C-alpha positions, -999 to 999 in steps of 0.1 A, spaced: -32 194 -128 -57 175 -150 -91 165 -135 -116 145 -155 -138 115 -159 -126 84 -175 -147 55 -187 -129 22 -187 -145 -3 -211 -120 -31 -205 -126 -29 -167 -159 -45 -159 -176 -24 -133 -195 -46 -109 -220 -30 -87 -238 -45 -58 -264 -28 -36 -248 -22 -2 -266 -23 31 -253 -3 60 -241 -26 88 -236 -17 125 -204 -27 141 -208 -53 168 -180 -60 193 -164 -94 187 -150 -116 214 -114 -123 204 -96 -152 218 -65 -142 237 -32 -160 243 -18 -167 277 -7 -131 280 -41 -117 271 -30 -107 236 -53 -113 206 -46 -140 180 -58 -146 145 -63 -173 119 -62 -172 81 -95 -175 62 -84 -197 32 -117 -193 14 -113 -155 10 -114 -140 -16 -136 -159 -40 -125 -167 -76 -122 -136 -98 -147 -130 -126 -143 -147 -160 -162 -125 -185 -170 -140 -219 -154 -121 -247 -165 -116 -283 -144 -147 -291 -168 -168 -270 -141 -176 -245 -143 -171 -207 -114 -148 -198 -106 -152 -162 -91 -122 -144 -57 -125 -130 -41 -100 -106 -4 -93 -106 15 -80 -76 -9 -65 -51 6 -31 -46 -18 -17 -20 -48 -25 0 -73 -3 18 -108 -5 34 -138 18 30 -167 27 53 -187 -3 41 -158 -27 49 -151 -32 12 -115 -41 7 -99 -22 -22 -68 -35 -39 -45 -20 -65 -25 -44 -86 2 -44 -113 -11 -73 -134 -23 -49 -162 11 -32 -167 22 -56 -194 35 -29 -217 34 -29 -255 58 -44 -280 72 -19 -305 95 -32 -333 100 -64 -314 109 -47 -281 87 -48 -251 83 -13 -236 65 0 -206 62 -33 -188 62 -32 -150 74 -58 -126 44 -77 -114 25 -78 -147 10 -111 -156 28 -133 -181 26 -169 -195 41 -183 -163 11 -173 -141 -18 -171 -165 -35 -194 -191 -38 -184 -227 -74 -172 -222 -67 -152 -190 -66 -114 -189 -52 -90 -164 -78 -78 -139 -86 -41 -138 -60 -21 -118 -84 -16 -89 -105 -44 -76 -127 -43 -45 -141 -72 -24 -169 -75 1 -166 -93 35 -174 -126 18 -147 -122 -8 -169 -114 -38 -158 -87 -63 -181 -57 -59 -163 -30 -79 -134 -24 -102 -120 4 -123 -90 15 -143 -82 12 -180 -50 -7 -189 -58 -2 -226 -47 35 -225 -10 34 -233 15 61 -242 33 67 -274 67 83 -281 96 78 -257 73 65 -230 56 40 -253 37 13 -235 33 32 -202 0 41 -188 -16 74 -200 -36 81 -169 -29 59 -139 4 58 -119 32 38 -134 43 11 -110 12 11 -89 19 15 -52 -2 25 -22 -40 26 -16 -60 47 9 -98 54 13 -105 88 29 -133 100 52 -154 107 21 -149 72 7 -126 84 -21 -98 61 -32 -63 74 -34 -35 57 -54 2 63 -60 30 48 -81 66 41 -72 77 43 -109 61 77 -114 56 111 -98 18 112 -91 -8 106 -65 -44 104 -77 -78 107 -60 -107 87 -75 -144 83 -67 -154 47 -62 -168 46 -97 -134 55 -112 -138 92 -118 -105 110 -114 -110 139 -90 -76 152 -82 -39 146 -91 -9 158 -72 23 159 -92 29 156 -129 27 124 -149 62 111 -158 80 141 -142 96 137 -108 113 159 -82 148 150 -93 175 154 -121 173 137 -155 186 103 -165 179 85 -133 160 56 -148 152 36 -179 123 14 -187 122 -10 -217 156 2 -230 145 38 -235 150 67 -212 116 74 -197 105 88 -164 140 102 -165 136 125 -135 124 97 -112 145 76 -89 164 78 -56 198 88 -72 204 125 -65 168 132 -55 159 168 -48 135 162 -19 123 198 -21 96 205 -47 63 220 -36 45 207 -67 64 175 -78 68 141 -62 94 114 -67 80 78 -67 55 81 -39 48 49 -19 18 56 3 -10 81 12 -31 91 42 -58 118 44 -65 136 77 -102 139 86 -93 163 114 -83 200 111 -47 208 104 -28 220 135 -15 251 116 -41 259 89 -72 246 107 -85 230 75 -97 194 71 -85 169 45 -47 174 45 -30 147 23 1 131 38 23 114 12 52 90 18 73 104 -10 97 76 -5 111 56 -34 128 86 -50 126 112 -24 131 108 14 103 128 30 67 130 42 51 158 22 17 174 32 -7 190 8 -41 206 16 -73 192 2 -69 212 -31 -34 199 -37 -15 229 -24 18 223 -6 16 228 32 49 214 46 73 185 46 95 166 71 121 140 71 155 139 52 179 114 37 202 96 60 238 104 54 256 85 82 256 51 100 235 44 120 208 66 106 199 94 130 164 99 143 142 118 119 159 106 87 151 78 63 174 52 48 194 65 18 189 36 -6 168 5 -13 134 22 -17 107 26 8 123 56 25 96 62 37 74 33 27 42 40 46 24 69 63 -4 62 88 -23 87 110 -32 75 145 -61 87 165 -36 101 189 -29 129 164 5 115 156 20 104 122 35 70 119 60 64 91 79 32 79 116 37 74 119 4 56 157 3 50 163 8 88 135 -16 100 119 10 121 87 30 125 93 67 131 66 87 150 61 125 145 35 151 154 15 166 126 37 197 124 66 174 116 84 173 149 101 139 154 91 121 186 104 85 187 114 54 168 100 19 171 127 -5 160 113 -39 148 131 -64 170 123 -101 177 99 -111 205 116 -120 238 97 -153 237 111 -164 204 138 -190 204 174 -177 201 176 -193 167 145 -175 155 156 -142 170 188 -144 151 169 -154 119 146 -124 122 175 -100 128 193 -113 98 167 -99 75 163 -62 67 132 -42 57 113 -53 88 90 -22 87 73 -23 54 38 -12 63 16 -9 94 -19 -3 107 -35 -2 141 -56 -28 158 -84 -27 169 -100 -2 144 -138 -2 146 -141 21 116 -118 24 86 -105 58 96 -98 46 132 -114 78 144 -139 59 166 -115 32 177 -104 28 213 -82 57 222 -52 35 229 -53 17 195 -34 -9 216 -16 -28 189 4 -21 157 2 -46 129 37 -45 112 43 -61 78 79 -75 77 89 -79 41 123 -93 48 110 -121 70 78 -129 51 57 -125 83 35 -99 99 39 -90 136 16 -78 163 34 -51 184 24 -33 215 19 3 205 31 17 238 64 -2 240 69 -15 204 74 -50 218 66 -79 194 41 -101 211 25 -121 182 26 -131 146 0 -136 118 20 -162 99 13 -199 107 50 -203 116 47 -182 147 74 -159 159 98 -168 131 103 -161 94 74 -176 75 81 -177 37 59 -199 15 28 -200 -7 4 -219 15 -24 -202 34 -9 -183 64 25 -181 48 39 -151 29 58 -144 -3 68 -107 -2 42 -95 23 39 -58 15 8 -39 28 -19 -43 54 -53 -29 64 -80 -37 89 -118 -35 88 -144 -26 115 -148 -62 126 -112 -67 135 -102 -86 104 -67 -80 91 -58 -81 53 -23 -86 42 -13 -82 5 18 -97 -12 39 -85 -42 66 -101 -64 61 -139 -61 30 -138 -38 6 -117 -59 -24 -122 -36 -42 -109 -5 -50 -129 26 -76 -123 53 -69 -130 89 -98 -134 113 -97 -128 151 -101 -161 170 -133 -160 189 -140 -177 222 
């Protein structure tokens, strides 16, 4: 495990003095059934910076696919994106490029990829950034990142305001300070918990132990394309220590794996599904995102997204399976919209709780009454009752129906979500969306 400090000259680090705010309850407009409703804020975020280079040109930042979003104790919204993973051309062959990197179709000649990590304040201004896309590998993995995870995926801010990142094309999870200092790494760069020759990038066999084919699902030191991270501020139910790291090891492997605060293995739970329908306590065999998210509730339970099976599985922290929440259409949706929703798979892509009055949800109402569920297949995000799992609302402007599109309040590959202390909900998009949208509770 390598721990060190990295200075990123290409990533402009923006710093703004931050005042401490006090959360004030917000009156939220309810629907006829007393459920909250939200509206998109089309002015958020503000335009990205355009630093002037040595060539005298303004070089506007452009983000690629937004691969993760998370919120810190100051309500700053951190995003990790793939725009910088453009790779390097060697002997006329592009190598190390990642899906979601910027290209000539979505950027002008003067534009540049934004830094990998970009943070916004409540008004949508960029307040911080870090990551160095200029550090690329040589040899068989030519063009890939030297330091940061390949195929950026997942973002979490812990109770000490550290930022955690993963990568679904790699085998590492990393912990950073907010100024970009690498503090801890779990796993080995470019080496996964699986056999060789599973994957190729740029025509060369690289990251060859990574991928869902024949995953081992068993290492106590290696990961296999991790999708998401959560850190527990409470004592572990077995060891009694704070700061356990829960990882959705779920694009290659099929498990939740838990490490202590030093990166030492503690336990794992969940297995690959081998029958149809998938039994409780298993994750879909193929298609990635098995599991795709891991979220800790203030009820001391662990919520995981079994994306291939369109369900949220709930466990205790020791890894005992408790129940499944299958994402099904709202009873109030029209029969045609119910059928359309059920036609799509991957209906449980990411989730968070609402309301959360602090970014850890530790001070939130005990019930955490609602689940915000990102439905990748239907390009919408649903509001569910936590107690019953019933769908009772939607964030998309289309209402209780699929809502694909590129206008404000529509989605193109909605992927991850987070909430802040004022009840705002942030939903990030990958593939063709490549943006993050803010949804504000409707006040009286």
